[in-house]
LOVEX-680348 format. One record per residue (C-alpha): x, y, z; residue in one letter. Coordinates in Angstrom, 1 decimal. Layout:
! LOVEX-680348
+--------+--------+--------+-----+
:   east :  north :     up : res :
+--------+--------+--------+-----+
:      X :      Y :      Z :   a :
...
+--------+--------+--------+-----+
//
This chain:
! LOVEX-680348
+--------+--------+--------+-----+
:   east :  north :     up : res :
+--------+--------+--------+-----+
:   89.3 :   97.7 :   68.1 :   m :
:   87.7 :  100.9 :   66.8 :   l :
:   84.2 :  100.4 :   66.1 :   s :
:   82.2 :  101.0 :   62.9 :   s :
:   79.9 :  104.0 :   62.4 :   a :
:   77.6 :  104.5 :   65.5 :   a :
:   75.9 :  107.1 :   67.7 :   i :
:   76.8 :  106.9 :   71.4 :   a :
:   75.7 :  109.2 :   74.3 :   p :
:   78.0 :  112.2 :   74.7 :   m :
:   81.0 :  110.9 :   76.7 :   p :
:   82.1 :  114.0 :   78.2 :   v :
:   81.2 :  117.9 :   77.9 :   a :
:   82.8 :  119.6 :   74.9 :   p :
:   86.7 :  120.1 :   75.5 :   p :
:   87.6 :  123.6 :   76.3 :   r :
:   90.1 :  125.1 :   73.9 :   p :
:   93.7 :  124.8 :   75.1 :   i :
:   96.1 :  127.9 :   74.7 :   r :
:   99.6 :  128.1 :   74.9 :   l :
:  100.9 :  131.6 :   74.8 :   g :
:   99.6 :  133.0 :   71.5 :   k :
:   98.6 :  129.5 :   70.3 :   l :
:   95.2 :  128.1 :   70.3 :   t :
:   95.1 :  124.3 :   69.8 :   l :
:   92.5 :  123.0 :   67.4 :   q :
:   91.9 :  119.9 :   69.6 :   t :
:   92.7 :  118.8 :   72.9 :   n :
:   94.5 :  115.5 :   71.5 :   l :
:   98.2 :  115.2 :   71.5 :   f :
:  100.6 :  112.9 :   69.7 :   l :
:  103.0 :  111.4 :   72.2 :   a :
:  106.9 :  111.6 :   71.3 :   p :
:  107.8 :  108.0 :   71.0 :   l :
:  111.6 :  107.5 :   70.6 :   a :
:  112.4 :  105.8 :   67.2 :   g :
:  108.8 :  106.1 :   65.8 :   y :
:  107.4 :  109.3 :   65.7 :   t :
:  109.4 :  111.0 :   63.3 :   d :
:  108.4 :  113.6 :   60.4 :   l :
:  106.9 :  110.8 :   58.2 :   a :
:  105.0 :  109.4 :   61.1 :   c :
:  103.6 :  112.6 :   62.2 :   r :
:  102.4 :  113.5 :   58.8 :   l :
:  100.8 :  110.2 :   58.3 :   i :
:   98.7 :  110.6 :   61.6 :   v :
:   97.9 :  114.4 :   61.0 :   r :
:   96.6 :  113.6 :   57.4 :   g :
:   93.5 :  111.9 :   58.9 :   f :
:   92.9 :  115.0 :   61.3 :   g :
:   92.4 :  115.4 :   65.1 :   g :
:   95.8 :  116.2 :   66.2 :   v :
:   96.0 :  119.3 :   68.3 :   g :
:   99.8 :  119.2 :   69.0 :   l :
:  102.4 :  117.0 :   67.7 :   g :
:  105.9 :  116.6 :   69.2 :   c :
:  109.2 :  115.8 :   68.1 :   t :
:  111.2 :  112.8 :   69.3 :   d :
:  113.6 :  113.5 :   72.3 :   l :
:  116.4 :  116.1 :   71.5 :   l :
:  119.6 :  116.3 :   73.5 :   a :
:  121.1 :  119.8 :   73.9 :   p :
:  124.6 :  118.8 :   73.0 :   q :
:  123.2 :  117.1 :   69.7 :   g :
:  121.3 :  120.6 :   68.9 :   l :
:  124.0 :  122.8 :   69.6 :   l :
:  126.8 :  120.9 :   67.8 :   h :
:  124.4 :  120.3 :   64.9 :   d :
:  124.7 :  116.4 :   65.1 :   n :
:  123.5 :  114.6 :   61.8 :   p :
:  121.2 :  112.4 :   63.8 :   g :
:  119.4 :  115.2 :   65.9 :   t :
:  119.2 :  117.0 :   62.4 :   r :
:  117.0 :  114.2 :   61.3 :   v :
:  114.8 :  114.3 :   64.5 :   l :
:  114.6 :  118.2 :   64.3 :   l :
:  112.9 :  117.9 :   60.6 :   a :
:  109.6 :  119.1 :   60.1 :   s :
:  107.4 :  120.9 :   57.4 :   s :
:  104.6 :  123.4 :   57.1 :   e :
:  102.1 :  120.5 :   57.4 :   a :
:  103.6 :  119.3 :   60.5 :   d :
:  102.1 :  122.2 :   62.5 :   n :
:  101.5 :  123.1 :   65.6 :   p :
:  104.7 :  121.2 :   66.9 :   l :
:  106.5 :  121.0 :   70.3 :   a :
:  110.2 :  120.3 :   70.4 :   y :
:  111.0 :  118.1 :   73.2 :   q :
:  114.3 :  118.6 :   75.1 :   l :
:  115.6 :  115.9 :   77.7 :   f :
:  118.8 :  116.4 :   79.7 :   g :
:  120.2 :  117.3 :   83.4 :   s :
:  121.2 :  120.3 :   85.2 :   p :
:  124.6 :  119.6 :   84.0 :   a :
:  123.3 :  119.8 :   80.3 :   d :
:  123.3 :  123.3 :   78.2 :   p :
:  119.4 :  123.1 :   78.6 :   m :
:  118.9 :  127.0 :   78.5 :   c :
:  121.1 :  127.1 :   75.2 :   e :
:  119.3 :  124.5 :   73.7 :   a :
:  116.1 :  126.4 :   74.6 :   a :
:  117.4 :  129.4 :   73.2 :   r :
:  118.4 :  127.6 :   70.0 :   y :
:  115.2 :  126.2 :   69.6 :   l :
:  113.5 :  129.5 :   69.9 :   a :
:  115.7 :  130.8 :   67.3 :   g :
:  114.4 :  128.2 :   65.1 :   r :
:  110.9 :  129.5 :   65.4 :   g :
:  109.8 :  126.9 :   68.0 :   a :
:  106.1 :  127.3 :   68.9 :   q :
:  106.4 :  125.4 :   72.1 :   v :
:  109.2 :  123.7 :   74.2 :   i :
:  108.4 :  120.5 :   76.1 :   d :
:  111.0 :  119.2 :   79.1 :   i :
:  111.0 :  115.7 :   79.0 :   n :
:  110.6 :  114.1 :   82.7 :   m :
:  109.1 :  110.8 :   82.0 :   g :
:  111.4 :  108.7 :   79.9 :   c :
:  111.8 :  105.5 :   81.8 :   p :
:  114.7 :  104.1 :   79.5 :   v :
:  118.2 :  103.5 :   81.1 :   d :
:  120.1 :  105.4 :   78.6 :   k :
:  118.2 :  108.4 :   79.3 :   v :
:  118.0 :  107.9 :   83.2 :   t :
:  121.6 :  107.2 :   83.6 :   k :
:  122.2 :  110.8 :   82.4 :   r :
:  120.0 :  112.3 :   84.9 :   a :
:  117.4 :  112.9 :   82.4 :   g :
:  114.0 :  111.9 :   81.8 :   g :
:  112.1 :  109.9 :   84.9 :   s :
:  115.5 :  110.8 :   87.0 :   s :
:  114.5 :  114.5 :   87.3 :   m :
:  111.6 :  113.3 :   89.7 :   l :
:  114.1 :  112.4 :   92.0 :   c :
:  115.3 :  116.0 :   92.5 :   d :
:  112.2 :  118.4 :   92.8 :   v :
:  113.7 :  121.5 :   94.1 :   p :
:  116.6 :  121.0 :   91.5 :   g :
:  114.5 :  120.2 :   88.4 :   t :
:  112.3 :  123.3 :   89.5 :   v :
:  115.5 :  125.7 :   89.4 :   r :
:  116.6 :  124.3 :   86.0 :   l :
:  113.0 :  124.5 :   84.6 :   v :
:  112.5 :  128.3 :   86.0 :   e :
:  116.0 :  129.1 :   84.2 :   q :
:  114.6 :  127.6 :   81.1 :   i :
:  111.3 :  129.6 :   81.1 :   v :
:  113.7 :  132.7 :   81.6 :   a :
:  115.5 :  132.0 :   78.8 :   a :
:  112.9 :  131.7 :   76.3 :   v :
:  110.3 :  134.4 :   77.4 :   p :
:  108.3 :  134.4 :   74.2 :   d :
:  108.0 :  130.4 :   73.4 :   v :
:  105.6 :  128.4 :   76.0 :   p :
:  107.5 :  125.9 :   78.2 :   v :
:  105.5 :  122.6 :   78.9 :   t :
:  106.6 :  119.4 :   80.9 :   a :
:  105.8 :  115.7 :   80.6 :   k :
:  106.0 :  113.7 :   83.9 :   l :
:  105.5 :  110.5 :   85.5 :   r :
:  103.9 :  109.9 :   88.8 :   l :
:  107.2 :  109.3 :   90.3 :   g :
:  110.2 :  106.9 :   90.3 :   w :
:  108.6 :  104.4 :   92.1 :   d :
:  105.3 :  103.9 :   94.2 :   p :
:  107.1 :  105.1 :   97.4 :   s :
:  108.0 :  108.5 :   95.8 :   s :
:  104.9 :  109.9 :   94.1 :   i :
:  106.0 :  113.3 :   93.4 :   v :
:  104.1 :  114.5 :   90.5 :   a :
:  101.2 :  116.6 :   92.3 :   p :
:  103.8 :  118.7 :   94.1 :   e :
:  106.1 :  119.0 :   91.0 :   l :
:  103.6 :  120.0 :   88.8 :   a :
:  102.1 :  122.4 :   91.2 :   r :
:  105.8 :  124.1 :   91.4 :   r :
:  106.4 :  124.1 :   87.8 :   l :
:  103.4 :  126.2 :   87.2 :   e :
:  104.5 :  128.5 :   89.9 :   d :
:  107.6 :  129.2 :   87.7 :   v :
:  106.1 :  129.5 :   84.5 :   g :
:  105.3 :  126.2 :   83.0 :   v :
:  102.0 :  126.6 :   80.8 :   q :
:  100.9 :  122.7 :   80.5 :   l :
:  101.8 :  119.4 :   82.3 :   i :
:  101.2 :  116.2 :   80.3 :   t :
:  101.1 :  113.2 :   83.1 :   i :
:  101.6 :  109.6 :   82.5 :   h :
:  100.0 :  107.8 :   84.8 :   g :
:  102.7 :  105.3 :   85.6 :   r :
:  105.8 :  105.2 :   87.9 :   t :
:  109.5 :  105.0 :   86.2 :   r :
:  109.6 :  101.5 :   87.6 :   d :
:  106.6 :  100.3 :   85.7 :   m :
:  107.9 :  101.0 :   82.3 :   g :
:  105.0 :  100.4 :   80.0 :   f :
:  103.6 :   97.6 :   82.1 :   g :
:  100.7 :   97.4 :   84.4 :   g :
:   97.7 :   99.8 :   84.7 :   t :
:   98.0 :  103.5 :   84.5 :   v :
:   96.4 :  105.1 :   87.3 :   s :
:   93.6 :  107.4 :   86.8 :   l :
:   93.8 :  108.5 :   90.3 :   d :
:   97.3 :  109.7 :   90.1 :   g :
:   96.5 :  111.7 :   86.9 :   i :
:   93.5 :  113.2 :   89.0 :   a :
:   96.1 :  114.2 :   91.8 :   a :
:   97.8 :  116.3 :   89.2 :   v :
:   94.9 :  117.8 :   87.7 :   v :
:   93.9 :  118.9 :   91.4 :   s :
:   97.2 :  120.1 :   92.4 :   a :
:   97.6 :  122.6 :   89.8 :   v :
:   95.8 :  126.1 :   90.1 :   k :
:   95.2 :  127.3 :   86.2 :   n :
:   97.3 :  125.5 :   83.7 :   i :
:   95.7 :  122.3 :   81.7 :   p :
:   96.7 :  119.0 :   82.4 :   v :
:   96.9 :  116.2 :   79.6 :   i :
:   96.7 :  112.8 :   80.8 :   g :
:   98.6 :  110.2 :   78.9 :   n :
:   98.9 :  106.2 :   79.1 :   g :
:   96.6 :  103.3 :   77.7 :   d :
:   94.9 :  105.5 :   75.6 :   v :
:   94.0 :  103.0 :   73.1 :   r :
:   90.6 :  103.8 :   71.8 :   t :
:   88.0 :  107.0 :   71.8 :   p :
:   86.3 :  105.5 :   74.7 :   q :
:   89.7 :  105.2 :   76.7 :   d :
:   90.2 :  108.9 :   75.9 :   a :
:   86.5 :  109.9 :   77.1 :   a :
:   87.0 :  107.6 :   80.4 :   e :
:   90.5 :  109.3 :   81.3 :   m :
:   88.9 :  113.1 :   80.8 :   m :
:   85.7 :  112.1 :   82.9 :   q :
:   87.5 :  110.1 :   85.5 :   r :
:   90.5 :  112.4 :   86.0 :   t :
:   89.1 :  115.9 :   85.1 :   g :
:   92.3 :  116.4 :   82.5 :   c :
:   91.8 :  118.8 :   79.8 :   q :
:   92.8 :  116.5 :   77.0 :   g :
:   94.8 :  113.2 :   76.4 :   v :
:   98.2 :  112.2 :   74.7 :   m :
:   98.0 :  109.4 :   72.5 :   i :
:  101.0 :  107.3 :   71.5 :   g :
:  101.4 :  103.7 :   70.7 :   r :
:   97.7 :  103.3 :   69.6 :   a :
:   98.6 :  105.8 :   66.7 :   a :
:  101.5 :  103.4 :   65.6 :   l :
:   98.9 :  100.9 :   64.5 :   s :
:   95.8 :  102.8 :   64.0 :   a :
:   97.1 :  106.5 :   62.8 :   p :
:   93.2 :  107.6 :   62.5 :   w :
:   92.7 :  107.2 :   66.3 :   v :
:   93.0 :  110.9 :   66.8 :   f :
:   90.0 :  111.6 :   63.8 :   r :
:   88.1 :  109.0 :   65.7 :   d :
:   88.6 :  110.3 :   69.1 :   t :
:   88.2 :  114.1 :   68.3 :   w :
:   84.8 :  113.0 :   66.6 :   s :
:   83.7 :  111.0 :   69.6 :   y :
:   84.5 :  113.5 :   72.3 :   l :
:   82.7 :  116.3 :   70.3 :   t :
:   79.5 :  114.3 :   68.8 :   s :
:   79.5 :  110.9 :   70.4 :   g :
:   80.2 :  109.6 :   66.7 :   i :
:   82.6 :  107.0 :   66.0 :   l :
:   83.5 :  106.8 :   62.3 :   p :
:   84.0 :  103.7 :   60.3 :   p :
:   87.4 :  102.2 :   60.4 :   e :
:   89.2 :  102.8 :   57.0 :   p :
:   89.0 :   99.9 :   54.4 :   t :
:   92.0 :   97.5 :   54.2 :   w :
:   92.5 :   99.0 :   50.6 :   q :
:   93.0 :  102.6 :   52.4 :   r :
:   95.1 :  101.1 :   55.1 :   k :
:   97.5 :   99.9 :   52.1 :   c :
:   97.6 :  103.2 :   51.0 :   q :
:   98.7 :  104.5 :   54.0 :   v :
:  101.5 :  102.3 :   54.2 :   l :
:  102.7 :  103.3 :   50.8 :   r :
:  102.3 :  106.8 :   51.7 :   d :
:  104.3 :  106.2 :   54.8 :   h :
:  107.0 :  104.4 :   52.9 :   f :
:  107.3 :  107.2 :   50.4 :   a :
:  107.5 :  110.0 :   53.0 :   l :
:  110.5 :  108.0 :   55.0 :   m :
:  112.3 :  107.6 :   51.7 :   k :
:  111.7 :  111.3 :   51.0 :   q :
:  113.0 :  112.4 :   54.3 :   f :
:  115.7 :  110.0 :   55.0 :   r :
:  116.4 :  107.4 :   52.2 :   n :
:  115.3 :  104.2 :   50.5 :   e :
:  117.4 :  101.9 :   52.7 :   r :
:  116.3 :  103.3 :   56.1 :   v :
:  112.6 :  103.5 :   54.8 :   a :
:  112.8 :   99.5 :   54.0 :   a :
:  114.5 :   98.5 :   57.3 :   l :
:  112.0 :  100.6 :   59.2 :   s :
:  109.0 :   98.9 :   57.7 :   f :
:  110.3 :   95.6 :   58.8 :   r :
:  109.4 :   97.0 :   62.2 :   q :
:  106.5 :   99.1 :   61.4 :   k :
:  104.5 :   96.4 :   59.6 :   i :
:  104.2 :   94.6 :   63.0 :   s :
:  102.2 :   97.8 :   64.1 :   w :
:  100.1 :   98.3 :   61.3 :   y :
:   99.2 :   94.7 :   61.0 :   g :
:   97.3 :   94.8 :   64.5 :   k :
:   94.4 :   96.5 :   62.2 :   h :
:   95.2 :   94.8 :   58.9 :   m :
:   94.2 :   91.0 :   59.7 :   k :
:   94.4 :   88.5 :   58.1 :   p :
:   97.7 :   89.6 :   57.0 :   c :
:  100.3 :   87.0 :   58.1 :   q :
:  102.0 :   86.9 :   54.5 :   s :
:  102.4 :   90.6 :   54.5 :   l :
:  104.3 :   90.7 :   57.8 :   k :
:  106.4 :   87.8 :   56.8 :   e :
:  107.3 :   89.1 :   53.3 :   a :
:  108.0 :   92.7 :   54.8 :   m :
:  110.8 :   91.2 :   57.0 :   q :
:  112.9 :   90.5 :   53.9 :   k :
:  112.5 :   94.1 :   51.9 :   i :
:  115.8 :   96.0 :   51.3 :   v :
:  114.6 :   98.1 :   48.4 :   t :
:  111.6 :  100.2 :   47.4 :   e :
:  110.9 :   97.8 :   44.6 :   a :
:  110.9 :   94.8 :   47.3 :   d :
:  108.4 :   96.9 :   49.3 :   f :
:  106.2 :   97.5 :   46.1 :   d :
:  106.3 :   94.0 :   45.3 :   r :
:  105.3 :   92.8 :   48.6 :   v :
:  102.5 :   95.2 :   48.7 :   m :
:  101.0 :   94.5 :   45.0 :   d :
:  101.0 :   90.6 :   46.3 :   e :
:   99.3 :   91.4 :   49.3 :   f :
:   96.6 :   93.2 :   47.5 :   v :
:   96.3 :   90.5 :   45.1 :   q :
:   96.0 :   87.7 :   47.6 :   w :
:   93.5 :   90.0 :   49.8 :   r :
:   91.4 :   90.7 :   47.0 :   t :
:   91.0 :   87.1 :   46.1 :   a :
:   90.8 :   86.0 :   49.7 :   h :
:   87.5 :   88.3 :   49.9 :   e :
:   86.2 :   87.2 :   46.6 :   t :
:   86.4 :   83.7 :   47.8 :   e :
:   84.8 :   84.7 :   51.1 :   h :
:   81.8 :   86.4 :   49.6 :   v :
:   81.1 :   83.5 :   46.8 :   e :
:   81.1 :   80.9 :   50.1 :   s :
:   78.8 :   83.0 :   51.8 :   a :
:   76.7 :   83.4 :   49.0 :   a :
:   76.4 :   79.6 :   48.3 :   s :
+--------+--------+--------+-----+
//
């Protein structure tokens, strides 16, 4: 859990600016693409606290882009405040990856990221995501073609260490991707067979950092707190970190991490009242960009994440599982605020007696 305001020794040297083509990132902290979670509404909530250097879309399938699939259109949604943004492509050599990259470039994409790390079966069975780690020469040829197809747009890549512990290919792959023009590597310090279990290998991330010549490497995996980010950078030499699941429960984690990395200061955690407003804002954005029903059904899931930093909130989590309308959401939030206010009043009175 993030600490309250405190001064700590400077954990690492001040981060160096990261440049991608003509783009200079304001921080070295990246928001991970989490399928089903980091849509436009989520990204705007996280960006609202500050500290995000680069956001990323959900995974985009080439066929969905080129055929203007309605679902893909939702994933493509962005806004002026959602900036800068990378568009993440996933696919295989059999897919129209170059055409999809040109499509994104035509839409004004600032960065195109190639996913080589997604471990889920529905992606890997189509020879995408982590499956690309199983054919290093073929993957390098494909990425070289993509880089050539969009000469004015920086191409980056997100990898895992390998398919399993017997096939650690990330250092070699990262080096060869740099040779064909990839401008940044993000490395998740797990193998595909680990999924999201086990412990991230900082040594594995460090090996990728050592393998490349000049391009920045971003570490990813198990960065839950500012201290985790500092340790990853210090122990691996990576130039920045990518944060995913921690942002779903604490969207202020980027603000706090950037403060810690640059000054050693951990800002105070937002009050429970501020967190309630974040929930209201998030619901409103989801309703605006999707619709009321999607927002309501989605919040049945999101409350389990937000609840990690809103305890005690069991009544809120239970009531949120039944909402179907905006009116239901507002009622549940109002009742929780009333209960929490009364709970704190009782606590103060009990402590004073």
